[in-house]
C-alpha positions, 0 to 999 in steps of 0.5 A: 698918125703916120708914125703909128701906122708905120710902127704897127706895120713893123710889128706885124712884119716882125710877128709874121714868121711866128704866126707862119710857124704856128700855122705850119705846126698846127696843120702838121699836127692835125694831119698826123691826127687824121692819119692815125685816126684813119688807120684806126678806123681801117683796123676796126673795120677789118680792112688792111 
């Protein structure tokens, strides 16, 4: 049982950088979408 838990922790440690890069990429993508959407809303309302 102890070997299984250490193996599981090792797999989580190896997967952590990939999970972090996915979170970073998705947050940047959402930020860009919100920036473009707010720009389109300002343009549609007649603002500068």
